[in-house]
Every structure is written in C-alpha cells, then in structure tokens.
PDB file with one MODEL, atoms N, CA, C and O in Angstrom:
MODEL        1
ATOM      1  N   UNK A   1       2.499 -13.204  -0.956  1.00  0.00           N
ATOM      2  CA  UNK A   1       2.006 -12.277  -1.994  1.00  0.00           C
ATOM      3  C   UNK A   1       3.151 -11.305  -2.247  1.00  0.00           C
ATOM      4  O   UNK A   1       3.944 -10.975  -1.366  1.00  0.00           O
ATOM      5  N   UNK A   2       3.190 -10.868  -3.496  1.00  0.00           N
ATOM      6  CA  UNK A   2       4.180  -9.835  -3.883  1.00  0.00           C
ATOM      7  C   UNK A   2       3.503  -8.916  -4.856  1.00  0.00           C
ATOM      8  O   UNK A   2       2.585  -9.317  -5.572  1.00  0.00           O
ATOM      9  N   UNK A   3       3.959  -7.663  -4.886  1.00  0.00           N
ATOM     10  CA  UNK A   3       3.437  -6.592  -5.780  1.00  0.00           C
ATOM     11  C   UNK A   3       4.663  -5.985  -6.466  1.00  0.00           C
ATOM     12  O   UNK A   3       5.659  -5.651  -5.824  1.00  0.00           O
ATOM     13  N   UNK A   4       4.555  -5.856  -7.793  1.00  0.00           N
ATOM     14  CA  UNK A   4       5.630  -5.216  -8.565  1.00  0.00           C
ATOM     15  C   UNK A   4       5.132  -3.851  -9.006  1.00  0.00           C
ATOM     16  O   UNK A   4       4.077  -3.725  -9.628  1.00  0.00           O
ATOM     17  N   UNK A   5       5.934  -2.807  -8.663  1.00  0.00           N
ATOM     18  CA  UNK A   5       5.676  -1.452  -9.152  1.00  0.00           C
ATOM     19  C   UNK A   5       6.963  -0.851  -9.664  1.00  0.00           C
ATOM     20  O   UNK A   5       7.956  -0.806  -8.937  1.00  0.00           O
ATOM     21  N   UNK A   6       6.969  -0.387 -10.908  1.00  0.00           N
ATOM     22  CA  UNK A   6       8.147   0.253 -11.510  1.00  0.00           C
ATOM     23  C   UNK A   6       9.327  -0.584 -11.356  1.00  0.00           C
ATOM     24  O   UNK A   6      10.344  -0.106 -10.853  1.00  0.00           O
ATOM     25  N   UNK A   7       9.275  -1.861 -11.768  1.00  0.00           N
ATOM     26  CA  UNK A   7      10.484  -2.773 -11.746  1.00  0.00           C
ATOM     27  C   UNK A   7      10.997  -3.135 -10.339  1.00  0.00           C
ATOM     28  O   UNK A   7      12.079  -3.704 -10.196  1.00  0.00           O
ATOM     29  N   UNK A   8      10.234  -2.811  -9.336  1.00  0.00           N
ATOM     30  CA  UNK A   8      10.581  -3.241  -7.936  1.00  0.00           C
ATOM     31  C   UNK A   8       9.494  -4.188  -7.468  1.00  0.00           C
ATOM     32  O   UNK A   8       8.305  -3.870  -7.503  1.00  0.00           O
ATOM     33  N   UNK A   9       9.942  -5.390  -7.016  1.00  0.00           N
ATOM     34  CA  UNK A   9       9.038  -6.359  -6.505  1.00  0.00           C
ATOM     35  C   UNK A   9       9.071  -6.290  -4.997  1.00  0.00           C
ATOM     36  O   UNK A   9      10.107  -6.538  -4.380  1.00  0.00           O
ATOM     37  N   UNK A  10       7.933  -5.951  -4.396  1.00  0.00           N
ATOM     38  CA  UNK A  10       7.805  -5.876  -2.945  1.00  0.00           C
ATOM     39  C   UNK A  10       7.235  -7.242  -2.446  1.00  0.00           C
ATOM     40  O   UNK A  10       6.105  -7.591  -2.785  1.00  0.00           O
ATOM     41  N   UNK A  11       7.975  -7.968  -1.685  1.00  0.00           N
ATOM     42  CA  UNK A  11       7.556  -9.256  -1.214  1.00  0.00           C
ATOM     43  C   UNK A  11       7.058  -9.329   0.190  1.00  0.00           C
ATOM     44  O   UNK A  11       6.677 -10.393   0.677  1.00  0.00           O
ATOM     45  N   UNK A  12       7.061  -8.179   0.854  1.00  0.00           N
ATOM     46  CA  UNK A  12       6.445  -8.025   2.195  1.00  0.00           C
ATOM     47  C   UNK A  12       5.324  -7.013   2.115  1.00  0.00           C
ATOM     48  O   UNK A  12       5.557  -5.806   2.058  1.00  0.00           O
ATOM     49  N   UNK A  13       4.171  -7.493   2.113  1.00  0.00           N
ATOM     50  CA  UNK A  13       2.965  -6.689   1.838  1.00  0.00           C
ATOM     51  C   UNK A  13       2.003  -6.733   3.004  1.00  0.00           C
ATOM     52  O   UNK A  13       1.577  -7.815   3.408  1.00  0.00           O
ATOM     53  N   UNK A  14       1.636  -5.539   3.576  1.00  0.00           N
ATOM     54  CA  UNK A  14       0.648  -5.500   4.665  1.00  0.00           C
ATOM     55  C   UNK A  14      -0.262  -4.341   4.430  1.00  0.00           C
ATOM     56  O   UNK A  14       0.175  -3.246   4.077  1.00  0.00           O
ATOM     57  N   UNK A  15      -1.529  -4.583   4.626  1.00  0.00           N
ATOM     58  CA  UNK A  15      -2.554  -3.555   4.420  1.00  0.00           C
ATOM     59  C   UNK A  15      -3.201  -3.276   5.789  1.00  0.00           C
ATOM     60  O   UNK A  15      -3.624  -4.202   6.481  1.00  0.00           O
ATOM     61  N   UNK A  16      -3.271  -2.015   6.162  1.00  0.00           N
ATOM     62  CA  UNK A  16      -3.997  -1.596   7.343  1.00  0.00           C
ATOM     63  C   UNK A  16      -5.325  -1.028   6.870  1.00  0.00           C
ATOM     64  O   UNK A  16      -5.409   0.119   6.432  1.00  0.00           O
ATOM     65  N   UNK A  17      -6.348  -1.846   6.965  1.00  0.00           N
ATOM     66  CA  UNK A  17      -7.688  -1.476   6.396  1.00  0.00           C
ATOM     67  C   UNK A  17      -8.256  -0.295   7.201  1.00  0.00           C
ATOM     68  O   UNK A  17      -8.841   0.602   6.595  1.00  0.00           O
ATOM     69  N   UNK A  18      -8.111  -0.249   8.546  1.00  0.00           N
ATOM     70  CA  UNK A  18      -8.603   0.866   9.342  1.00  0.00           C
ATOM     71  C   UNK A  18      -8.067   2.180   8.899  1.00  0.00           C
ATOM     72  O   UNK A  18      -8.820   3.143   8.758  1.00  0.00           O
ATOM     73  N   UNK A  19      -6.761   2.250   8.669  1.00  0.00           N
ATOM     74  CA  UNK A  19      -6.137   3.464   8.253  1.00  0.00           C
ATOM     75  C   UNK A  19      -6.050   3.635   6.757  1.00  0.00           C
ATOM     76  O   UNK A  19      -5.620   4.692   6.295  1.00  0.00           O
ATOM     77  N   UNK A  20      -6.439   2.643   5.980  1.00  0.00           N
ATOM     78  CA  UNK A  20      -6.333   2.597   4.529  1.00  0.00           C
ATOM     79  C   UNK A  20      -4.883   2.994   4.128  1.00  0.00           C
ATOM     80  O   UNK A  20      -4.649   3.996   3.452  1.00  0.00           O
ATOM     81  N   UNK A  21      -3.941   2.161   4.579  1.00  0.00           N
ATOM     82  CA  UNK A  21      -2.477   2.365   4.250  1.00  0.00           C
ATOM     83  C   UNK A  21      -1.973   0.992   3.786  1.00  0.00           C
ATOM     84  O   UNK A  21      -2.187  -0.011   4.467  1.00  0.00           O
ATOM     85  N   UNK A  22      -1.323   0.950   2.661  1.00  0.00           N
ATOM     86  CA  UNK A  22      -0.731  -0.258   2.138  1.00  0.00           C
ATOM     87  C   UNK A  22       0.825  -0.133   2.299  1.00  0.00           C
ATOM     88  O   UNK A  22       1.442   0.780   1.751  1.00  0.00           O
ATOM     89  N   UNK A  23       1.405  -1.043   3.037  1.00  0.00           N
ATOM     90  CA  UNK A  23       2.864  -1.030   3.303  1.00  0.00           C
ATOM     91  C   UNK A  23       3.506  -2.076   2.377  1.00  0.00           C
ATOM     92  O   UNK A  23       3.139  -3.250   2.411  1.00  0.00           O
ATOM     93  N   UNK A  24       4.416  -1.660   1.593  1.00  0.00           N
ATOM     94  CA  UNK A  24       5.159  -2.524   0.704  1.00  0.00           C
ATOM     95  C   UNK A  24       6.660  -2.492   0.982  1.00  0.00           C
ATOM     96  O   UNK A  24       7.271  -1.424   0.988  1.00  0.00           O
ATOM     97  N   UNK A  25       7.245  -3.653   1.210  1.00  0.00           N
ATOM     98  CA  UNK A  25       8.717  -3.704   1.524  1.00  0.00           C
ATOM     99  C   UNK A  25       9.369  -4.791   0.684  1.00  0.00           C
ATOM    100  O   UNK A  25       8.759  -5.808   0.354  1.00  0.00           O
ATOM    101  N   UNK A  26      10.626  -4.541   0.353  1.00  0.00           N
ATOM    102  CA  UNK A  26      11.484  -5.587  -0.181  1.00  0.00           C
ATOM    103  C   UNK A  26      12.245  -6.168   0.989  1.00  0.00           C
ATOM    104  O   UNK A  26      13.172  -5.547   1.510  1.00  0.00           O
ATOM    105  N   UNK A  27      11.845  -7.383   1.407  1.00  0.00           N
ATOM    106  CA  UNK A  27      12.516  -7.993   2.609  1.00  0.00           C
ATOM    107  C   UNK A  27      12.072  -7.279   3.848  1.00  0.00           C
ATOM    108  O   UNK A  27      10.911  -6.921   4.043  1.00  0.00           O
ATOM    109  N   UNK A  28      13.090  -7.094   4.686  1.00  0.00           N
ATOM    110  CA  UNK A  28      12.895  -6.584   6.041  1.00  0.00           C
ATOM    111  C   UNK A  28      12.624  -5.062   5.975  1.00  0.00           C
ATOM    112  O   UNK A  28      13.393  -4.321   5.362  1.00  0.00           O
ATOM    113  N   UNK A  29      11.538  -4.610   6.604  1.00  0.00           N
ATOM    114  CA  UNK A  29      11.233  -3.183   6.647  1.00  0.00           C
ATOM    115  C   UNK A  29      12.375  -2.344   7.258  1.00  0.00           C
ATOM    116  O   UNK A  29      12.534  -1.167   6.931  1.00  0.00           O
ATOM    117  N   UNK A  30      13.132  -2.947   8.115  1.00  0.00           N
ATOM    118  CA  UNK A  30      14.239  -2.203   8.773  1.00  0.00           C
ATOM    119  C   UNK A  30      15.356  -1.831   7.833  1.00  0.00           C
ATOM    120  O   UNK A  30      16.225  -1.041   8.201  1.00  0.00           O
ATOM    121  N   UNK A  31      15.364  -2.389   6.587  1.00  0.00           N
ATOM    122  CA  UNK A  31      16.409  -2.085   5.597  1.00  0.00           C
ATOM    123  C   UNK A  31      16.291  -0.667   5.039  1.00  0.00           C
ATOM    124  O   UNK A  31      17.237  -0.142   4.451  1.00  0.00           O
ATOM    125  N   UNK A  32      15.118  -0.051   5.227  1.00  0.00           N
ATOM    126  CA  UNK A  32      14.906   1.351   4.773  1.00  0.00           C
ATOM    127  C   UNK A  32      15.581   2.287   5.725  1.00  0.00           C
ATOM    128  O   UNK A  32      15.230   2.296   6.905  1.00  0.00           O
ATOM    129  N   UNK A  33      16.536   3.080   5.284  1.00  0.00           N
ATOM    130  CA  UNK A  33      17.247   3.975   6.160  1.00  0.00           C
ATOM    131  C   UNK A  33      16.918   5.432   5.912  1.00  0.00           C
ATOM    132  O   UNK A  33      17.195   6.276   6.764  1.00  0.00           O
ATOM    133  N   UNK A  34      16.323   5.755   4.743  1.00  0.00           N
ATOM    134  CA  UNK A  34      15.963   7.108   4.404  1.00  0.00           C
ATOM    135  C   UNK A  34      14.572   7.099   3.863  1.00  0.00           C
ATOM    136  O   UNK A  34      14.237   6.198   3.095  1.00  0.00           O
ATOM    137  N   UNK A  35      13.726   8.056   4.218  1.00  0.00           N
ATOM    138  CA  UNK A  35      12.410   8.132   3.690  1.00  0.00           C
ATOM    139  C   UNK A  35      12.152   9.524   3.041  1.00  0.00           C
ATOM    140  O   UNK A  35      12.644  10.557   3.496  1.00  0.00           O
ATOM    141  N   UNK A  36      11.382   9.480   1.997  1.00  0.00           N
ATOM    142  CA  UNK A  36      11.014  10.689   1.309  1.00  0.00           C
ATOM    143  C   UNK A  36       9.477  10.699   1.089  1.00  0.00           C
ATOM    144  O   UNK A  36       8.866   9.639   0.951  1.00  0.00           O
ATOM    145  N   UNK A  37       8.869  11.888   1.057  1.00  0.00           N
ATOM    146  CA  UNK A  37       7.507  12.038   0.670  1.00  0.00           C
ATOM    147  C   UNK A  37       7.431  12.189  -0.829  1.00  0.00           C
ATOM    148  O   UNK A  37       8.287  12.838  -1.430  1.00  0.00           O
ATOM    149  N   UNK A  38       6.417  11.598  -1.446  1.00  0.00           N
ATOM    150  CA  UNK A  38       6.225  11.827  -2.902  1.00  0.00           C
ATOM    151  C   UNK A  38       5.299  13.016  -3.094  1.00  0.00           C
ATOM    152  O   UNK A  38       4.627  13.431  -2.150  1.00  0.00           O
ATOM    153  N   UNK A  39       5.250  13.570  -4.296  1.00  0.00           N
ATOM    154  CA  UNK A  39       4.341  14.720  -4.497  1.00  0.00           C
ATOM    155  C   UNK A  39       2.859  14.331  -4.287  1.00  0.00           C
ATOM    156  O   UNK A  39       2.009  15.191  -4.058  1.00  0.00           O
ATOM    157  N   UNK A  40       2.570  13.017  -4.369  1.00  0.00           N
ATOM    158  CA  UNK A  40       1.172  12.568  -4.210  1.00  0.00           C
ATOM    159  C   UNK A  40       0.853  12.276  -2.711  1.00  0.00           C
ATOM    160  O   UNK A  40      -0.287  11.946  -2.383  1.00  0.00           O
ATOM    161  N   UNK A  41       1.882  12.400  -1.784  1.00  0.00           N
ATOM    162  CA  UNK A  41       1.631  12.204  -0.379  1.00  0.00           C
ATOM    163  C   UNK A  41       1.993  10.854   0.155  1.00  0.00           C
ATOM    164  O   UNK A  41       1.811  10.588   1.343  1.00  0.00           O
ATOM    165  N   UNK A  42       2.529   9.949  -0.734  1.00  0.00           N
ATOM    166  CA  UNK A  42       2.926   8.655  -0.189  1.00  0.00           C
ATOM    167  C   UNK A  42       4.393   8.754   0.357  1.00  0.00           C
ATOM    168  O   UNK A  42       5.057   9.787   0.275  1.00  0.00           O
ATOM    169  N   UNK A  43       4.812   7.657   0.886  1.00  0.00           N
ATOM    170  CA  UNK A  43       6.170   7.592   1.458  1.00  0.00           C
ATOM    171  C   UNK A  43       7.002   6.552   0.714  1.00  0.00           C
ATOM    172  O   UNK A  43       6.482   5.488   0.379  1.00  0.00           O
ATOM    173  N   UNK A  44       8.348   6.840   0.432  1.00  0.00           N
ATOM    174  CA  UNK A  44       9.246   5.965  -0.238  1.00  0.00           C
ATOM    175  C   UNK A  44      10.445   5.777   0.741  1.00  0.00           C
ATOM    176  O   UNK A  44      10.973   6.738   1.301  1.00  0.00           O
ATOM    177  N   UNK A  45      10.834   4.533   0.910  1.00  0.00           N
ATOM    178  CA  UNK A  45      12.040   4.258   1.707  1.00  0.00           C
ATOM    179  C   UNK A  45      13.175   3.700   0.831  1.00  0.00           C
ATOM    180  O   UNK A  45      12.973   2.894  -0.077  1.00  0.00           O
ATOM    181  N   UNK A  46      14.321   4.161   1.150  1.00  0.00           N
ATOM    182  CA  UNK A  46      15.555   3.776   0.389  1.00  0.00           C
ATOM    183  C   UNK A  46      16.538   3.070   1.336  1.00  0.00           C
ATOM    184  O   UNK A  46      16.630   3.388   2.522  1.00  0.00           O
ATOM    185  N   UNK A  47      17.252   2.122   0.778  1.00  0.00           N
ATOM    186  CA  UNK A  47      18.319   1.445   1.599  1.00  0.00           C
ATOM    187  C   UNK A  47      19.628   2.237   1.538  1.00  0.00           C
ATOM    188  O   UNK A  47      19.701   3.294   0.912  1.00  0.00           O
ATOM    189  N   UNK A  48      20.606   1.730   2.167  1.00  0.00           N
ATOM    190  CA  UNK A  48      21.911   2.452   2.259  1.00  0.00           C
ATOM    191  C   UNK A  48      22.619   2.581   0.902  1.00  0.00           C
ATOM    192  O   UNK A  48      23.526   3.401   0.764  1.00  0.00           O
ATOM    193  N   UNK A  49      22.240   1.824  -0.053  1.00  0.00           N
ATOM    194  CA  UNK A  49      22.846   1.900  -1.394  1.00  0.00           C
ATOM    195  C   UNK A  49      21.980   2.662  -2.382  1.00  0.00           C
ATOM    196  O   UNK A  49      22.322   2.753  -3.561  1.00  0.00           O
ATOM    197  N   UNK A  50      20.829   3.228  -1.905  1.00  0.00           N
ATOM    198  CA  UNK A  50      20.016   4.121  -2.754  1.00  0.00           C
ATOM    199  C   UNK A  50      18.934   3.375  -3.550  1.00  0.00           C
ATOM    200  O   UNK A  50      18.391   3.931  -4.505  1.00  0.00           O
ATOM    201  N   UNK A  51      18.617   2.150  -3.184  1.00  0.00           N
ATOM    202  CA  UNK A  51      17.585   1.391  -3.835  1.00  0.00           C
ATOM    203  C   UNK A  51      16.279   1.560  -3.064  1.00  0.00           C
ATOM    204  O   UNK A  51      16.273   1.658  -1.837  1.00  0.00           O
ATOM    205  N   UNK A  52      15.171   1.591  -3.810  1.00  0.00           N
ATOM    206  CA  UNK A  52      13.856   1.692  -3.193  1.00  0.00           C
ATOM    207  C   UNK A  52      13.584   0.312  -2.550  1.00  0.00           C
ATOM    208  O   UNK A  52      13.623  -0.719  -3.221  1.00  0.00           O
ATOM    209  N   UNK A  53      13.309   0.327  -1.231  1.00  0.00           N
ATOM    210  CA  UNK A  53      13.018  -0.952  -0.524  1.00  0.00           C
ATOM    211  C   UNK A  53      11.682  -0.828   0.252  1.00  0.00           C
ATOM    212  O   UNK A  53      11.264  -1.808   0.868  1.00  0.00           O
ATOM    213  N   UNK A  54      11.023   0.295   0.246  1.00  0.00           N
ATOM    214  CA  UNK A  54       9.792   0.465   1.019  1.00  0.00           C
ATOM    215  C   UNK A  54       8.917   1.472   0.391  1.00  0.00           C
ATOM    216  O   UNK A  54       9.407   2.501  -0.072  1.00  0.00           O
ATOM    217  N   UNK A  55       7.648   1.234   0.349  1.00  0.00           N
ATOM    218  CA  UNK A  55       6.615   2.220  -0.072  1.00  0.00           C
ATOM    219  C   UNK A  55       5.431   2.134   0.864  1.00  0.00           C
ATOM    220  O   UNK A  55       4.987   1.041   1.214  1.00  0.00           O
ATOM    221  N   UNK A  56       4.915   3.287   1.272  1.00  0.00           N
ATOM    222  CA  UNK A  56       3.639   3.308   1.997  1.00  0.00           C
ATOM    223  C   UNK A  56       2.673   4.088   1.185  1.00  0.00           C
ATOM    224  O   UNK A  56       2.833   5.294   0.999  1.00  0.00           O
ATOM    225  N   UNK A  57       1.661   3.415   0.692  1.00  0.00           N
ATOM    226  CA  UNK A  57       0.691   4.027  -0.140  1.00  0.00           C
ATOM    227  C   UNK A  57      -0.447   4.486   0.800  1.00  0.00           C
ATOM    228  O   UNK A  57      -1.053   3.659   1.481  1.00  0.00           O
ATOM    229  N   UNK A  58      -0.736   5.804   0.837  1.00  0.00           N
ATOM    230  CA  UNK A  58      -1.756   6.378   1.714  1.00  0.00           C
ATOM    231  C   UNK A  58      -3.055   6.376   0.980  1.00  0.00           C
ATOM    232  O   UNK A  58      -3.130   6.884  -0.139  1.00  0.00           O
ATOM    233  N   UNK A  59      -4.073   5.829   1.560  1.00  0.00           N
ATOM    234  CA  UNK A  59      -5.505   5.775   1.047  1.00  0.00           C
ATOM    235  C   UNK A  59      -5.614   5.114  -0.289  1.00  0.00           C
ATOM    236  O   UNK A  59      -6.288   5.651  -1.168  1.00  0.00           O
ATOM    237  N   UNK A  60      -4.953   3.912  -0.511  1.00  0.00           N
ATOM    238  CA  UNK A  60      -5.081   3.285  -1.873  1.00  0.00           C
ATOM    239  C   UNK A  60      -6.447   2.849  -2.191  1.00  0.00           C
ATOM    240  O   UNK A  60      -6.856   2.970  -3.346  1.00  0.00           O
ATOM    241  N   UNK A  61      -7.215   2.334  -1.237  1.00  0.00           N
ATOM    242  CA  UNK A  61      -8.602   1.925  -1.560  1.00  0.00           C
ATOM    243  C   UNK A  61      -9.465   3.084  -1.989  1.00  0.00           C
ATOM    244  O   UNK A  61     -10.199   2.991  -2.973  1.00  0.00           O
ATOM    245  N   UNK A  62      -9.377   4.194  -1.242  1.00  0.00           N
ATOM    246  CA  UNK A  62     -10.117   5.398  -1.596  1.00  0.00           C
ATOM    247  C   UNK A  62      -9.680   5.923  -2.937  1.00  0.00           C
ATOM    248  O   UNK A  62     -10.530   6.307  -3.741  1.00  0.00           O
ATOM    249  N   UNK A  63      -8.348   5.960  -3.226  1.00  0.00           N
ATOM    250  CA  UNK A  63      -7.929   6.439  -4.489  1.00  0.00           C
ATOM    251  C   UNK A  63      -8.394   5.541  -5.656  1.00  0.00           C
ATOM    252  O   UNK A  63      -8.778   6.066  -6.701  1.00  0.00           O
ATOM    253  N   UNK A  64      -8.370   4.252  -5.511  1.00  0.00           N
ATOM    254  CA  UNK A  64      -8.845   3.352  -6.529  1.00  0.00           C
ATOM    255  C   UNK A  64     -10.381   3.580  -6.750  1.00  0.00           C
ATOM    256  O   UNK A  64     -10.869   3.562  -7.880  1.00  0.00           O
ATOM    257  N   UNK A  65     -11.081   3.786  -5.671  1.00  0.00           N
ATOM    258  CA  UNK A  65     -12.563   4.039  -5.831  1.00  0.00           C
ATOM    259  C   UNK A  65     -12.854   5.338  -6.519  1.00  0.00           C
ATOM    260  O   UNK A  65     -13.780   5.415  -7.326  1.00  0.00           O
ATOM    261  N   UNK A  66     -12.060   6.403  -6.212  1.00  0.00           N
ATOM    262  CA  UNK A  66     -12.270   7.690  -6.761  1.00  0.00           C
ATOM    263  C   UNK A  66     -11.712   7.881  -8.159  1.00  0.00           C
ATOM    264  O   UNK A  66     -12.356   8.453  -9.039  1.00  0.00           O
ATOM    265  N   UNK A  67     -10.478   7.377  -8.340  1.00  0.00           N
ATOM    266  CA  UNK A  67      -9.698   7.675  -9.591  1.00  0.00           C
ATOM    267  C   UNK A  67      -9.432   6.447 -10.432  1.00  0.00           C
ATOM    268  O   UNK A  67      -9.053   6.564 -11.597  1.00  0.00           O
ATOM    269  N   UNK A  68      -9.623   5.277  -9.863  1.00  0.00           N
ATOM    270  CA  UNK A  68      -9.406   4.078 -10.605  1.00  0.00           C
ATOM    271  C   UNK A  68      -7.911   3.702 -10.718  1.00  0.00           C
ATOM    272  O   UNK A  68      -7.551   2.771 -11.439  1.00  0.00           O
ATOM    273  N   UNK A  69      -7.052   4.442  -9.994  1.00  0.00           N
ATOM    274  CA  UNK A  69      -5.617   4.150  -9.981  1.00  0.00           C
ATOM    275  C   UNK A  69      -4.994   4.856  -8.785  1.00  0.00           C
ATOM    276  O   UNK A  69      -5.601   5.699  -8.124  1.00  0.00           O
ATOM    277  N   UNK A  70      -3.740   4.459  -8.544  1.00  0.00           N
ATOM    278  CA  UNK A  70      -2.930   5.107  -7.466  1.00  0.00           C
ATOM    279  C   UNK A  70      -1.703   5.631  -8.210  1.00  0.00           C
ATOM    280  O   UNK A  70      -0.974   4.844  -8.815  1.00  0.00           O
ATOM    281  N   UNK A  71      -1.462   6.935  -8.178  1.00  0.00           N
ATOM    282  CA  UNK A  71      -0.276   7.482  -8.825  1.00  0.00           C
ATOM    283  C   UNK A  71       0.829   7.672  -7.694  1.00  0.00           C
ATOM    284  O   UNK A  71       0.549   8.050  -6.557  1.00  0.00           O
ATOM    285  N   UNK A  72       2.074   7.378  -8.117  1.00  0.00           N
ATOM    286  CA  UNK A  72       3.187   7.617  -7.200  1.00  0.00           C
ATOM    287  C   UNK A  72       4.432   7.954  -8.030  1.00  0.00           C
ATOM    288  O   UNK A  72       4.607   7.454  -9.141  1.00  0.00           O
ATOM    289  N   UNK A  73       5.267   8.790  -7.483  1.00  0.00           N
ATOM    290  CA  UNK A  73       6.487   9.152  -8.138  1.00  0.00           C
ATOM    291  C   UNK A  73       7.639   8.420  -7.490  1.00  0.00           C
ATOM    292  O   UNK A  73       7.913   8.590  -6.302  1.00  0.00           O
ATOM    293  N   UNK A  74       8.357   7.547  -8.339  1.00  0.00           N
ATOM    294  CA  UNK A  74       9.362   6.642  -7.854  1.00  0.00           C
ATOM    295  C   UNK A  74      10.637   6.601  -8.716  1.00  0.00           C
ATOM    296  O   UNK A  74      10.790   5.486  -9.214  1.00  0.00           O
ATOM    297  N   UNK A  75      11.483   7.380  -9.001  1.00  0.00           N
ATOM    298  CA  UNK A  75      11.386   8.852  -8.986  1.00  0.00           C
ATOM    299  C   UNK A  75      10.552   9.384 -10.184  1.00  0.00           C
ATOM    300  O   UNK A  75      10.167  10.553 -10.160  1.00  0.00           O
ATOM    301  N   UNK A  76      10.271   8.603 -11.186  1.00  0.00           N
ATOM    302  CA  UNK A  76       9.337   9.044 -12.266  1.00  0.00           C
ATOM    303  C   UNK A  76       7.915   8.611 -11.833  1.00  0.00           C
ATOM    304  O   UNK A  76       7.734   7.661 -11.070  1.00  0.00           O
ATOM    305  N   UNK A  77       6.977   9.313 -12.328  1.00  0.00           N
ATOM    306  CA  UNK A  77       5.578   9.076 -11.961  1.00  0.00           C
ATOM    307  C   UNK A  77       5.029   7.791 -12.616  1.00  0.00           C
ATOM    308  O   UNK A  77       5.167   7.594 -13.823  1.00  0.00           O
ATOM    309  N   UNK A  78       4.439   6.971 -11.843  1.00  0.00           N
ATOM    310  CA  UNK A  78       3.764   5.759 -12.338  1.00  0.00           C
ATOM    311  C   UNK A  78       2.405   5.677 -11.790  1.00  0.00           C
ATOM    312  O   UNK A  78       2.104   6.206 -10.719  1.00  0.00           O
ATOM    313  N   UNK A  79       1.564   5.000 -12.538  1.00  0.00           N
ATOM    314  CA  UNK A  79       0.169   4.757 -12.083  1.00  0.00           C
ATOM    315  C   UNK A  79      -0.026   3.252 -11.856  1.00  0.00           C
ATOM    316  O   UNK A  79       0.310   2.422 -12.700  1.00  0.00           O
ATOM    317  N   UNK A  80      -0.565   2.949 -10.718  1.00  0.00           N
ATOM    318  CA  UNK A  80      -0.743   1.572 -10.254  1.00  0.00           C
ATOM    319  C   UNK A  80      -2.272   1.296 -10.358  1.00  0.00           C
ATOM    320  O   UNK A  80      -3.098   2.036  -9.823  1.00  0.00           O
ATOM    321  N   UNK A  81      -2.597   0.204 -11.068  1.00  0.00           N
ATOM    322  CA  UNK A  81      -3.984  -0.120 -11.313  1.00  0.00           C
ATOM    323  C   UNK A  81      -4.600  -0.966 -10.156  1.00  0.00           C
ATOM    324  O   UNK A  81      -3.884  -1.467  -9.290  1.00  0.00           O
ATOM    325  N   UNK A  82      -5.893  -1.101 -10.174  1.00  0.00           N
ATOM    326  CA  UNK A  82      -6.544  -1.885  -9.179  1.00  0.00           C
ATOM    327  C   UNK A  82      -6.112  -3.352  -9.341  1.00  0.00           C
ATOM    328  O   UNK A  82      -5.962  -4.056  -8.342  1.00  0.00           O
ATOM    329  N   UNK A  83      -5.909  -3.825 -10.579  1.00  0.00           N
ATOM    330  CA  UNK A  83      -5.451  -5.180 -10.798  1.00  0.00           C
ATOM    331  C   UNK A  83      -4.202  -5.536 -10.031  1.00  0.00           C
ATOM    332  O   UNK A  83      -4.038  -6.675  -9.595  1.00  0.00           O
ATOM    333  N   UNK A  84      -3.326  -4.579  -9.864  1.00  0.00           N
ATOM    334  CA  UNK A  84      -2.033  -4.752  -9.133  1.00  0.00           C
ATOM    335  C   UNK A  84      -2.242  -4.798  -7.643  1.00  0.00           C
ATOM    336  O   UNK A  84      -1.580  -5.571  -6.950  1.00  0.00           O
ATOM    337  N   UNK A  85      -3.165  -3.971  -7.122  1.00  0.00           N
ATOM    338  CA  UNK A  85      -3.371  -3.853  -5.682  1.00  0.00           C
ATOM    339  C   UNK A  85      -4.493  -4.656  -5.067  1.00  0.00           C
ATOM    340  O   UNK A  85      -4.478  -4.917  -3.864  1.00  0.00           O
ATOM    341  N   UNK A  86      -5.456  -5.048  -5.857  1.00  0.00           N
ATOM    342  CA  UNK A  86      -6.677  -5.685  -5.283  1.00  0.00           C
ATOM    343  C   UNK A  86      -6.414  -6.861  -4.374  1.00  0.00           C
ATOM    344  O   UNK A  86      -7.073  -6.996  -3.343  1.00  0.00           O
ATOM    345  N   UNK A  87      -5.471  -7.716  -4.722  1.00  0.00           N
ATOM    346  CA  UNK A  87      -5.236  -8.920  -3.873  1.00  0.00           C
ATOM    347  C   UNK A  87      -4.774  -8.485  -2.449  1.00  0.00           C
ATOM    348  O   UNK A  87      -5.194  -9.080  -1.457  1.00  0.00           O
ATOM    349  N   UNK A  88      -3.917  -7.453  -2.362  1.00  0.00           N
ATOM    350  CA  UNK A  88      -3.426  -7.014  -1.076  1.00  0.00           C
ATOM    351  C   UNK A  88      -4.539  -6.295  -0.279  1.00  0.00           C
ATOM    352  O   UNK A  88      -4.607  -6.419   0.943  1.00  0.00           O
ATOM    353  N   UNK A  89      -5.369  -5.578  -0.953  1.00  0.00           N
ATOM    354  CA  UNK A  89      -6.458  -4.844  -0.255  1.00  0.00           C
ATOM    355  C   UNK A  89      -7.531  -5.788   0.191  1.00  0.00           C
ATOM    356  O   UNK A  89      -8.122  -5.577   1.249  1.00  0.00           O
ATOM    357  N   UNK A  90      -7.808  -6.804  -0.554  1.00  0.00           N
ATOM    358  CA  UNK A  90      -8.860  -7.755  -0.191  1.00  0.00           C
ATOM    359  C   UNK A  90      -8.400  -8.770   0.886  1.00  0.00           C
ATOM    360  O   UNK A  90      -9.227  -9.381   1.563  1.00  0.00           O
ATOM    361  N   UNK A  91      -7.078  -8.935   1.029  1.00  0.00           N
ATOM    362  CA  UNK A  91      -6.568  -9.913   1.977  1.00  0.00           C
ATOM    363  C   UNK A  91      -6.705  -9.433   3.426  1.00  0.00           C
ATOM    364  O   UNK A  91      -6.566 -10.220   4.363  1.00  0.00           O
ATOM    365  N   UNK A  92      -6.977  -8.146   3.600  1.00  0.00           N
ATOM    366  CA  UNK A  92      -7.011  -7.613   4.931  1.00  0.00           C
ATOM    367  C   UNK A  92      -8.332  -8.001   5.615  1.00  0.00           C
ATOM    368  O   UNK A  92      -8.558  -7.639   6.770  1.00  0.00           O
TER     369      UNK A  92
ENDMDL
END
C-alpha cells in the first residue's frame, strides 16, 4: 500500500490503531535524520538531502471523524481526505 501526499509517495505505511497514529515513510524509516513538528501537531522527517521521507499523522481517524480531513504543513499546508487515508486506517 502507498499513500501520496503533496507529491510525495509514502510506500511504507503503518497504522497504530490503539494510539491513532499513522506512520508514513519513503523506504526505510531510518533514512529520516531530522524531524520537525508541524503547526498542526504532526511530525515530519527529512533525509540528509532535505527531502521529506517520513510523516507521523497524530489522531488521523479522530480528525477525519471530526473535521472530514487531516491538515498538515509540508512546508505548505495541505488537506488530506478520507479517500486518501481510509485504506491505511482500515487495514489495522
């Protein structure tokens, strides 16, 4: 399964249903060497060349239920719909 957000395709997708955290990585999670918090409270990981290679979406199921979308700043703000995330959330 893969998820594309803001022109980045994450091919390593894991959902922690108990914690309601969706982990998205491009390849090996260890490739992320720097992490930043987004204004929305999510985490973004960058590789050594400054490319986004990891995202941790906090409470995506709750956000989709409450707001119908998950907003994240990467570096510009994007909104991710349920259509994009549902397969990953239901797979858990």
